[in-house]
C-alpha atoms as a printed R data frame, in Angstrom:
    type eleno elety resid chain resno      x      y       z
1   ATOM     1    CA   MET     A     1 51.614 16.378 -11.718
2   ATOM     2    CA   ALA     A     2 49.607 14.761 -14.473
3   ATOM     3    CA   ALA     A     3 47.293 16.799 -16.478
4   ATOM     4    CA   THR     A     4 43.522 16.687 -15.947
5   ATOM     5    CA   ILE     A     5 40.601 16.975 -18.283
6   ATOM     6    CA   LYS     A     6 39.780 20.181 -16.492
7   ATOM     7    CA   GLU     A     7 43.029 21.793 -17.500
8   ATOM     8    CA   ILE     A     8 42.556 20.475 -21.035
9   ATOM     9    CA   ALA     A     9 39.050 22.282 -21.191
10  ATOM    10    CA   LYS     A    10 40.405 25.570 -19.832
11  ATOM    11    CA   ILE     A    11 43.245 25.739 -22.335
12  ATOM    12    CA   ALA     A    12 41.138 24.583 -25.261
13  ATOM    13    CA   LYS     A    13 38.322 26.836 -24.143
14  ATOM    14    CA   VAL     A    14 35.615 24.101 -24.321
15  ATOM    15    CA   SER     A    15 33.662 22.288 -21.618
16  ATOM    16    CA   ILE     A    16 34.793 19.399 -19.685
17  ATOM    17    CA   ALA     A    17 32.092 17.181 -21.352
18  ATOM    18    CA   THR     A    18 33.421 18.220 -24.655
19  ATOM    19    CA   VAL     A    19 36.885 17.066 -23.683
20  ATOM    20    CA   SER     A    20 35.587 13.816 -22.316
21  ATOM    21    CA   ARG     A    21 33.683 13.239 -25.751
22  ATOM    22    CA   ALA     A    22 36.625 14.355 -27.854
23  ATOM    23    CA   LEU     A    23 39.049 11.997 -26.165
24  ATOM    24    CA   SER     A    24 36.554  9.271 -26.513
25  ATOM    25    CA   ASN     A    25 36.367  9.861 -30.151
26  ATOM    26    CA   ASP     A    26 32.661 10.503 -30.057
27  ATOM    27    CA   PRO     A    27 31.306 11.412 -33.545
28  ATOM    28    CA   LYS     A    28 29.123 14.122 -32.260
29  ATOM    29    CA   VAL     A    29 32.206 16.318 -31.738
30  ATOM    30    CA   ILE     A    30 33.394 18.258 -34.910
31  ATOM    31    CA   GLU     A    31 36.518 17.450 -36.252
32  ATOM    32    CA   GLU     A    32 38.205 20.744 -35.798
33  ATOM    33    CA   THR     A    33 37.252 20.819 -31.894
34  ATOM    34    CA   LYS     A    34 38.505 17.211 -31.597
35  ATOM    35    CA   GLN     A    35 41.858 17.965 -33.082
36  ATOM    36    CA   LEU     A    36 42.225 21.064 -30.798
37  ATOM    37    CA   VAL     A    37 41.380 19.039 -27.689
38  ATOM    38    CA   LEU     A    38 43.848 16.116 -28.956
39  ATOM    39    CA   LYS     A    39 46.573 18.764 -29.382
40  ATOM    40    CA   VAL     A    40 46.125 20.247 -25.970
41  ATOM    41    CA   ALA     A    41 46.028 16.873 -24.384
42  ATOM    42    CA   SER     A    42 49.351 16.071 -26.292
43  ATOM    43    CA   ASP     A    43 51.147 19.300 -25.310
44  ATOM    44    CA   LEU     A    44 50.128 18.476 -21.585
45  ATOM    45    CA   ASN     A    45 51.215 14.883 -21.831
46  ATOM    46    CA   TYR     A    46 47.745 13.880 -20.786
47  ATOM    47    CA   ASN     A    47 47.635 10.028 -20.384
48  ATOM    48    CA   PRO     A    48 44.056  8.788 -19.708
49  ATOM    49    CA   ASN     A    49 43.550  5.824 -17.502
50  ATOM    50    CA   LEU     A    50 43.710  2.434 -19.320
51  ATOM    51    CA   LEU     A    51 40.329  1.483 -17.775
52  ATOM    52    CA   ALA     A    52 38.677  4.514 -19.451
53  ATOM    53    CA   ARG     A    53 40.271  3.596 -22.843
54  ATOM    54    CA   ASN     A    54 38.821  0.187 -22.544
55  ATOM    55    CA   PHE     A    55 35.348  1.665 -21.918
56  ATOM    56    CA   VAL     A    56 35.429  3.548 -25.084
57  ATOM    57    CA   LYS     A    57 35.544  0.321 -26.990
58  ATOM    58    CA   ARG     A    58 32.608 -1.467 -25.236
59  ATOM    59    CA   LYS     A    59 29.609 -1.002 -22.890
60  ATOM    60    CA   SER     A    60 30.922  0.209 -19.553
61  ATOM    61    CA   ASN     A    61 30.330 -1.931 -16.436
62  ATOM    62    CA   LEU     A    62 31.467  1.010 -14.374
63  ATOM    63    CA   ILE     A    63 29.042  2.681 -11.920
64  ATOM    64    CA   GLY     A    64 29.781  6.209 -10.968
65  ATOM    65    CA   LEU     A    65 28.918  7.319  -7.428
66  ATOM    66    CA   ILE     A    66 29.028 11.213  -6.617
67  ATOM    67    CA   LEU     A    67 28.854 12.040  -2.971
68  ATOM    68    CA   PRO     A    68 29.429 15.327  -0.982
69  ATOM    69    CA   ASP     A    69 31.986 13.801   1.427
70  ATOM    70    CA   ILE     A    70 33.367 10.110   1.331
71  ATOM    71    CA   ALA     A    71 34.728 10.560   4.893
72  ATOM    72    CA   ASP     A    72 31.263 10.981   6.506
73  ATOM    73    CA   GLU     A    73 29.986  7.659   8.251
74  ATOM    74    CA   PHE     A    74 26.474  8.305   6.467
75  ATOM    75    CA   PHE     A    75 27.930  8.407   3.063
76  ATOM    76    CA   SER     A    76 30.425  5.461   3.848
77  ATOM    77    CA   GLU     A    77 27.313  3.257   4.306
78  ATOM    78    CA   ILE     A    78 25.871  4.468   1.201
79  ATOM    79    CA   ILE     A    79 28.986  3.430  -0.634
80  ATOM    80    CA   ARG     A    80 29.105  0.122   0.913
81  ATOM    81    CA   GLY     A    81 25.503 -0.600  -0.184
82  ATOM    82    CA   VAL     A    82 26.154  0.487  -3.844
83  ATOM    83    CA   ASP     A    83 29.447 -1.415  -3.988
84  ATOM    84    CA   ASP     A    84 28.202 -4.696  -2.510
85  ATOM    85    CA   THR     A    85 25.259 -4.541  -4.991
86  ATOM    86    CA   ALA     A    86 27.166 -3.454  -7.983
87  ATOM    87    CA   LEU     A    87 29.705 -6.446  -7.326
88  ATOM    88    CA   ARG     A    88 27.007 -8.839  -7.193
89  ATOM    89    CA   SER     A    89 26.093 -8.026 -10.771
90  ATOM    90    CA   ASN     A    90 29.541 -7.691 -12.150
91  ATOM    91    CA   TYR     A    91 29.891 -3.866 -11.965
92  ATOM    92    CA   PHE     A    92 32.585 -1.973 -10.462
93  ATOM    93    CA   THR     A    93 32.278  1.397  -8.555
94  ATOM    94    CA   MET     A    94 34.065  4.677  -8.877
95  ATOM    95    CA   VAL     A    95 33.245  7.072  -6.152
96  ATOM    96    CA   ILE     A    96 33.858 10.965  -6.712
97  ATOM    97    CA   SER     A    97 33.581 13.444  -3.958
98  ATOM    98    CA   SER     A    98 32.089 16.683  -4.926
99  ATOM    99    CA   HIS     A    99 33.317 19.354  -2.551
100 ATOM   100    CA   LYS     A   100 34.816 22.955  -2.735
101 ATOM   101    CA   ASN     A   101 37.546 21.953  -5.245
102 ATOM   102    CA   ARG     A   102 35.271 20.135  -7.528
103 ATOM   103    CA   SER     A   103 31.661 21.429  -8.218
104 ATOM   104    CA   LEU     A   104 28.832 18.732  -8.531
105 ATOM   105    CA   VAL     A   105 28.100 19.820 -12.271
106 ATOM   106    CA   GLU     A   106 31.866 19.151 -13.189
107 ATOM   107    CA   SER     A   107 31.665 15.846 -11.398
108 ATOM   108    CA   ILE     A   108 28.624 14.819 -13.514
109 ATOM   109    CA   GLN     A   109 30.231 16.135 -16.828
110 ATOM   110    CA   THR     A   110 33.356 14.142 -15.941
111 ATOM   111    CA   LEU     A   111 31.583 10.926 -15.382
112 ATOM   112    CA   MET     A   112 28.731 11.071 -17.614
113 ATOM   113    CA   GLY     A   113 29.990 13.053 -20.551
114 ATOM   114    CA   GLY     A   114 32.686 10.830 -21.683
115 ATOM   115    CA   GLY     A   115 31.222  7.360 -21.661
116 ATOM   116    CA   LEU     A   116 33.504  6.254 -18.754
117 ATOM   117    CA   ALA     A   117 30.683  5.040 -16.588
118 ATOM   118    CA   GLY     A   118 27.674  2.890 -17.809
119 ATOM   119    CA   GLY     A   119 25.409  4.743 -15.270
120 ATOM   120    CA   VAL     A   120 25.691  7.167 -12.320
121 ATOM   121    CA   ILE     A   121 24.354  7.522  -8.859
122 ATOM   122    CA   ILE     A   122 24.202 11.102  -7.580
123 ATOM   123    CA   LEU     A   123 23.751 12.005  -3.973
124 ATOM   124    CA   ILE     A   124 22.524 15.929  -3.863
125 ATOM   125    CA   PRO     A   125 20.802 18.074  -1.161
126 ATOM   126    CA   TYR     A   126 18.736 19.869  -3.704
127 ATOM   127    CA   LEU     A   127 18.104 20.157  -7.487
128 ATOM   128    CA   SER     A   128 19.403 23.390  -8.792
129 ATOM   129    CA   GLU     A   129 18.954 24.567 -12.381
130 ATOM   130    CA   ASP     A   130 22.734 24.274 -13.413
131 ATOM   131    CA   ILE     A   131 22.539 20.680 -12.019
132 ATOM   132    CA   LYS     A   132 19.183 19.822 -13.900
133 ATOM   133    CA   SER     A   133 20.787 21.215 -17.069
134 ATOM   134    CA   ALA     A   134 23.933 18.949 -16.717
135 ATOM   135    CA   LEU     A   135 21.760 16.058 -16.208
136 ATOM   136    CA   ASN     A   136 19.530 16.651 -19.098
137 ATOM   137    CA   ASN     A   137 22.566 17.035 -21.481
138 ATOM   138    CA   GLU     A   138 23.758 13.580 -20.835
139 ATOM   139    CA   ARG     A   139 22.189 10.273 -21.988
140 ATOM   140    CA   ILE     A   140 23.347  7.810 -19.801
141 ATOM   141    CA   PRO     A   141 21.213  6.361 -16.849
142 ATOM   142    CA   PHE     A   142 21.272  7.948 -13.560
143 ATOM   143    CA   VAL     A   143 19.592  7.697 -10.152
144 ATOM   144    CA   ILE     A   144 19.397 10.518  -7.657
145 ATOM   145    CA   ILE     A   145 19.638  9.955  -3.952
146 ATOM   146    CA   SER     A   146 18.047 12.987  -2.239
147 ATOM   147    CA   GLY     A   147 14.987 14.707  -0.267
148 ATOM   148    CA   ASP     A   148 11.496 14.450  -1.312
149 ATOM   149    CA   ASN     A   149 10.909 17.770  -3.194
150 ATOM   150    CA   GLY     A   150 11.976 19.339  -6.565
151 ATOM   151    CA   LEU     A   151 13.245 16.203  -8.420
152 ATOM   152    CA   GLY     A   152 10.627 16.123 -11.365
153 ATOM   153    CA   SER     A   153 10.395 13.003 -13.177
154 ATOM   154    CA   TYR     A   154 13.815 11.546 -12.325
155 ATOM   155    CA   SER     A   155 14.367  8.183 -10.756
156 ATOM   156    CA   THR     A   156 14.998  8.938  -6.949
157 ATOM   157    CA   ILE     A   157 15.559  7.222  -3.734
158 ATOM   158    CA   SER     A   158 14.627  9.209  -0.688
159 ATOM   159    CA   ILE     A   159 14.413  8.888   3.031
160 ATOM   160    CA   ASP     A   160 10.740  9.358   4.454
161 ATOM   161    CA   ASN     A   161 11.948 12.420   6.279
162 ATOM   162    CA   TYR     A   162  8.439 13.883   7.060
163 ATOM   163    CA   ASN     A   163  6.878 10.877   8.867
164 ATOM   164    CA   ALA     A   164  9.981 10.086  10.727
165 ATOM   165    CA   ALA     A   165 10.668 13.608  12.009
166 ATOM   166    CA   TYR     A   166  6.943 13.996  12.915
167 ATOM   167    CA   GLU     A   167  6.943 10.496  14.752
168 ATOM   168    CA   MET     A   168 10.183 11.773  16.810
169 ATOM   169    CA   THR     A   169  8.580 14.954  17.816
170 ATOM   170    CA   GLN     A   170  5.309 13.287  18.783
171 ATOM   171    CA   TYR     A   171  7.332 10.874  20.866
172 ATOM   172    CA   LEU     A   172  9.065 13.704  22.690
173 ATOM   173    CA   ILE     A   173  5.639 15.387  23.435
174 ATOM   174    CA   THR     A   174  3.163 12.551  24.193
175 ATOM   175    CA   GLN     A   175  5.753  9.797  25.741
176 ATOM   176    CA   LYS     A   176  8.337 12.026  27.475
177 ATOM   177    CA   ASN     A   177  6.198 15.115  28.047
178 ATOM   178    CA   TYR     A   178  8.483 17.793  26.988
179 ATOM   179    CA   THR     A   179  6.923 21.165  26.198
180 ATOM   180    CA   LYS     A   180  9.975 23.271  25.283
181 ATOM   181    CA   ILE     A   181 11.599 21.702  22.439
182 ATOM   182    CA   ALA     A   182 14.488 23.328  20.289
183 ATOM   183    CA   PHE     A   183 15.356 22.146  16.857
184 ATOM   184    CA   ILE     A   184 18.706 22.288  15.199
185 ATOM   185    CA   THR     A   185 18.330 22.380  11.465
186 ATOM   186    CA   GLY     A   186 20.493 21.272   8.749
187 ATOM   187    CA   PRO     A   187 21.832 23.439   5.880
188 ATOM   188    CA   ALA     A   188 19.188 25.921   4.173
189 ATOM   189    CA   ASP     A   189 19.643 24.503   0.944
190 ATOM   190    CA   ASN     A   190 19.187 20.782   1.907
191 ATOM   191    CA   ASN     A   191 15.797 19.216   1.158
192 ATOM   192    CA   ASP     A   192 16.160 16.532   3.824
193 ATOM   193    CA   ALA     A   193 16.786 19.276   6.379
194 ATOM   194    CA   ALA     A   194 14.177 21.383   5.318
195 ATOM   195    CA   ILE     A   195 11.438 18.440   5.495
196 ATOM   196    CA   ARG     A   196 12.680 17.337   9.037
197 ATOM   197    CA   GLN     A   197 12.132 21.119  10.232
198 ATOM   198    CA   LEU     A   198  8.656 21.132   8.638
199 ATOM   199    CA   ALA     A   199  7.607 17.995  10.249
200 ATOM   200    CA   PHE     A   200  8.739 19.119  13.461
201 ATOM   201    CA   LYS     A   201  6.956 22.457  13.395
202 ATOM   202    CA   GLU     A   202  3.808 20.799  12.348
203 ATOM   203    CA   ALA     A   203  3.997 18.010  15.035
204 ATOM   204    CA   CYS     A   204  4.355 20.954  17.703
205 ATOM   205    CA   ARG     A   205  1.556 22.864  16.343
206 ATOM   206    CA   ASN     A   206 -0.740 19.936  16.037
207 ATOM   207    CA   ASN     A   207 -0.062 19.218  19.778
208 ATOM   208    CA   GLY     A   208 -0.561 22.596  20.841
209 ATOM   209    CA   ILE     A   209  3.119 23.284  21.720
210 ATOM   210    CA   ARG     A   210  4.572 26.806  21.171
211 ATOM   211    CA   ILE     A   211  8.040 27.169  19.473
212 ATOM   212    CA   LYS     A   212 10.093 29.969  20.161
213 ATOM   213    CA   LYS     A   213 11.776 31.519  17.235
214 ATOM   214    CA   SER     A   214 15.184 31.451  19.271
215 ATOM   215    CA   TRP     A   215 14.612 27.495  19.696
216 ATOM   216    CA   ILE     A   216 15.052 27.079  15.919
217 ATOM   217    CA   VAL     A   217 19.008 27.323  15.357
218 ATOM   218    CA   GLU     A   218 20.699 26.580  12.164
219 ATOM   219    CA   GLY     A   219 23.392 23.871  11.782
220 ATOM   220    CA   ASN     A   220 25.012 22.256   8.853
221 ATOM   221    CA   PHE     A   221 25.067 18.607   9.795
222 ATOM   222    CA   SER     A   222 28.513 18.820  11.204
223 ATOM   223    CA   LYS     A   223 29.377 18.011  14.785
224 ATOM   224    CA   GLU     A   224 30.972 21.521  15.194
225 ATOM   225    CA   SER     A   225 27.752 23.180  14.087
226 ATOM   226    CA   GLY     A   226 25.633 21.289  16.488
227 ATOM   227    CA   GLU     A   227 27.985 22.141  19.288
228 ATOM   228    CA   GLU     A   228 27.823 25.924  18.399
229 ATOM   229    CA   ALA     A   229 23.993 25.843  17.944
230 ATOM   230    CA   CYS     A   230 23.579 23.859  21.333
231 ATOM   231    CA   ARG     A   231 25.757 26.367  23.199
232 ATOM   232    CA   LYS     A   232 23.511 29.155  21.975
233 ATOM   233    CA   LEU     A   233 20.480 27.224  23.255
234 ATOM   234    CA   ILE     A   234 21.752 26.350  26.681
235 ATOM   235    CA   ASP     A   235 23.340 29.629  27.374
236 ATOM   236    CA   SER     A   236 20.002 31.414  26.721
237 ATOM   237    CA   LYS     A   237 17.725 32.720  29.639
238 ATOM   238    CA   ASP     A   238 14.919 30.326  28.617
239 ATOM   239    CA   LYS     A   239 16.726 27.114  27.588
240 ATOM   240    CA   PRO     A   240 14.708 24.421  26.115
241 ATOM   241    CA   GLU     A   241 13.983 20.889  27.947
242 ATOM   242    CA   ALA     A   242 15.039 18.919  24.778
243 ATOM   243    CA   ILE     A   243 16.742 19.297  21.590
244 ATOM   244    CA   PHE     A   244 16.078 17.503  18.292
245 ATOM   245    CA   ALA     A   245 19.074 17.607  16.294
246 ATOM   246    CA   ALA     A   246 18.342 17.088  12.524
247 ATOM   247    CA   ASN     A   247 21.146 14.461  12.217
248 ATOM   248    CA   ASP     A   248 23.285 12.444  14.786
249 ATOM   249    CA   MET     A   249 26.597 14.334  14.043
250 ATOM   250    CA   MET     A   250 24.969 17.454  15.447
251 ATOM   251    CA   ALA     A   251 23.469 15.490  18.240
252 ATOM   252    CA   LEU     A   252 27.052 14.545  19.145
253 ATOM   253    CA   GLY     A   253 27.968 18.139  18.968
254 ATOM   254    CA   CYS     A   254 25.161 18.746  21.464
255 ATOM   255    CA   TYR     A   255 26.450 16.203  23.829
256 ATOM   256    CA   GLU     A   256 29.860 18.037  23.851
257 ATOM   257    CA   ALA     A   257 28.316 21.389  24.561
258 ATOM   258    CA   ILE     A   258 26.056 20.104  27.381
259 ATOM   259    CA   GLN     A   259 28.560 18.035  29.064
260 ATOM   260    CA   SER     A   260 31.253 20.836  28.884
261 ATOM   261    CA   LYS     A   261 28.781 22.919  31.024
262 ATOM   262    CA   GLY     A   262 28.423 20.277  33.572
263 ATOM   263    CA   LEU     A   263 24.974 19.278  32.665
264 ATOM   264    CA   LYS     A   264 23.655 15.881  32.527
265 ATOM   265    CA   ILE     A   265 21.657 14.119  29.694
266 ATOM   266    CA   PRO     A   266 18.716 13.584  30.055
267 ATOM   267    CA   LYS     A   267 18.452 14.686  33.550
268 ATOM   268    CA   ASP     A   268 18.885 18.479  32.614
269 ATOM   269    CA   ILE     A   269 18.260 18.353  28.930
270 ATOM   270    CA   GLY     A   270 17.112 15.732  26.443
271 ATOM   271    CA   VAL     A   271 18.820 15.285  23.086
272 ATOM   272    CA   VAL     A   272 17.677 13.197  20.007
273 ATOM   273    CA   GLY     A   273 18.952 12.799  16.602
274 ATOM   274    CA   PHE     A   274 18.398 11.451  13.115
275 ATOM   275    CA   ASP     A   275 20.167  8.539  11.082
276 ATOM   276    CA   ASP     A   276 21.249  6.187  13.683
277 ATOM   277    CA   ILE     A   277 24.856  6.234  12.645
278 ATOM   278    CA   LEU     A   278 27.045  3.584  14.344
279 ATOM   279    CA   LEU     A   279 28.394  5.796  16.818
280 ATOM   280    CA   ALA     A   280 24.893  6.656  18.204
281 ATOM   281    CA   ARG     A   281 24.697  3.549  20.263
282 ATOM   282    CA   PHE     A   282 28.244  4.080  21.905
283 ATOM   283    CA   MET     A   283 27.373  7.663  22.875
284 ATOM   284    CA   ASN     A   284 27.090  8.320  26.654
285 ATOM   285    CA   PRO     A   285 24.122  8.160  27.158
286 ATOM   286    CA   PRO     A   286 23.204  6.028  24.031
287 ATOM   287    CA   LEU     A   287 21.338  8.405  21.459
288 ATOM   288    CA   THR     A   288 17.643  8.014  20.950
289 ATOM   289    CA   THR     A   289 17.290  8.704  17.216
290 ATOM   290    CA   VAL     A   290 15.559  7.973  13.923
291 ATOM   291    CA   LYS     A   291 17.021  4.788  12.212
292 ATOM   292    CA   VAL     A   292 17.612  5.416   8.723
293 ATOM   293    CA   HIS     A   293 18.489  2.193   6.590
294 ATOM   294    CA   ILE     A   294 21.378  3.982   5.142
295 ATOM   295    CA   ASN     A   295 22.933  0.889   3.646
296 ATOM   296    CA   GLU     A   296 19.575  0.160   1.956
297 ATOM   297    CA   LEU     A   297 19.563  3.561   0.247
298 ATOM   298    CA   GLY     A   298 22.807  2.540  -1.395
299 ATOM   299    CA   ILE     A   299 21.607 -1.095  -2.356
300 ATOM   300    CA   MET     A   300 18.121  0.314  -3.722
301 ATOM   301    CA   ALA     A   301 19.910  3.027  -5.852
302 ATOM   302    CA   ALA     A   302 22.345  0.436  -7.405
303 ATOM   303    CA   GLU     A   303 19.443 -2.018  -8.141
304 ATOM   304    CA   LEU     A   304 17.521  0.663  -9.833
305 ATOM   305    CA   LEU     A   305 20.390  1.862 -11.739
306 ATOM   306    CA   ILE     A   306 21.621 -1.534 -12.893
307 ATOM   307    CA   SER     A   307 17.951 -2.106 -14.138
308 ATOM   308    CA   LYS     A   308 18.205  0.912 -16.425
309 ATOM   309    CA   ILE     A   309 21.561  0.290 -17.586
310 ATOM   310    CA   GLU     A   310 20.567 -3.362 -18.553
311 ATOM   311    CA   ASN     A   311 17.466 -2.019 -20.255
312 ATOM   312    CA   ASN     A   312 19.318  0.634 -22.295
313 ATOM   313    CA   ASN     A   313 17.878  3.453 -20.016
314 ATOM   314    CA   SER     A   314 14.250  2.549 -21.133
315 ATOM   315    CA   SER     A   315 12.882  1.319 -17.882
316 ATOM   316    CA   ALA     A   316 10.420  3.753 -16.395
317 ATOM   317    CA   ASN     A   317 11.459  6.229 -13.736
318 ATOM   318    CA   ARG     A   318 10.706  5.419 -10.207
319 ATOM   319    CA   LYS     A   319 10.531  7.344  -6.901
320 ATOM   320    CA   ILE     A   320 11.296  4.998  -3.934
321 ATOM   321    CA   LYS     A   321 11.166  5.882  -0.288
322 ATOM   322    CA   VAL     A   322 13.337  3.940   2.212
323 ATOM   323    CA   SER     A   323 11.361  3.440   5.599
324 ATOM   324    CA   SER     A   324 12.747  4.459   9.073
325 ATOM   325    CA   GLU     A   325 12.072  3.867  12.720
326 ATOM   326    CA   LEU     A   326 12.416  5.174  16.092
327 ATOM   327    CA   VAL     A   327 15.282  3.729  18.285
328 ATOM   328    CA   ILE     A   328 14.720  4.665  21.821
329 ATOM   329    CA   ARG     A   329 17.833  4.678  24.074
330 ATOM   330    CA   LYS     A   330 18.735  6.648  27.172
331 ATOM   331    CA   SER     A   331 19.230 10.181  25.881
332 ATOM   332    CA   CYS     A   332 15.542 11.687  26.578
């Protein structure tokens, strides 16, 4: 198996970013460190991609895209939006998945540290101090796709989570006359999930709807977590009349849990979601949900990043919210 920058960094006892800079002949790296990195790389028979070598010599036309999971339908739509927009401007896209085997900080350092990418788009659930530090240490342009909070002065593209979730909750209460509504949250450290939950609670409170503590159940945006959370809700003595899942994949899990009990949607219990992934319209019954223009997130992020690249990162940071709308189908 070919050696990696991470392995070189471990043996040389330097950061991944330092390895990337040394291999790129960055003058900011002291000569002693550079020679050490080159020796370790040689000992490991490290052979960098030819594309990366070319980018050392000229301005890169590569856009890096860092995502949590490239297999998820939501993220696939973002990839398509970024890639289509990049190609129209003669840029190419490199996608990196940050998951359990590769930290987000490591991904940022790999793409941004060695000059491989001309700019980077990063999708993050929240901005931690170590991520903020990694971003501040690099000088190439970047754009963040994330929730609405905690992103300081960075350029961001985000979903209008609050208004969308509030409107959906309002619809359940005033149009469908539900008074016992449960909510399946997303991950505890995810800004999008937190804002959707806040909007749900405030819409209920403003309409005089009581929320039982047991009707707020944590999920993690996966189908499996939605199914598990829904089973808890429908097995309780006082089960809700409707469930608002914080994304469509968890709503799909709700369908499986409800239908496995022989219950009917929406006759016995209503279900709504958030995102309007392609699968939502084909579920049985078709899912009522919030339509997020997912592809547009990628398009707008790429357009903003390319503008920053072409202007040598001098263009002002911007915060853009992508609109959403209710899609009323047959599930409530």
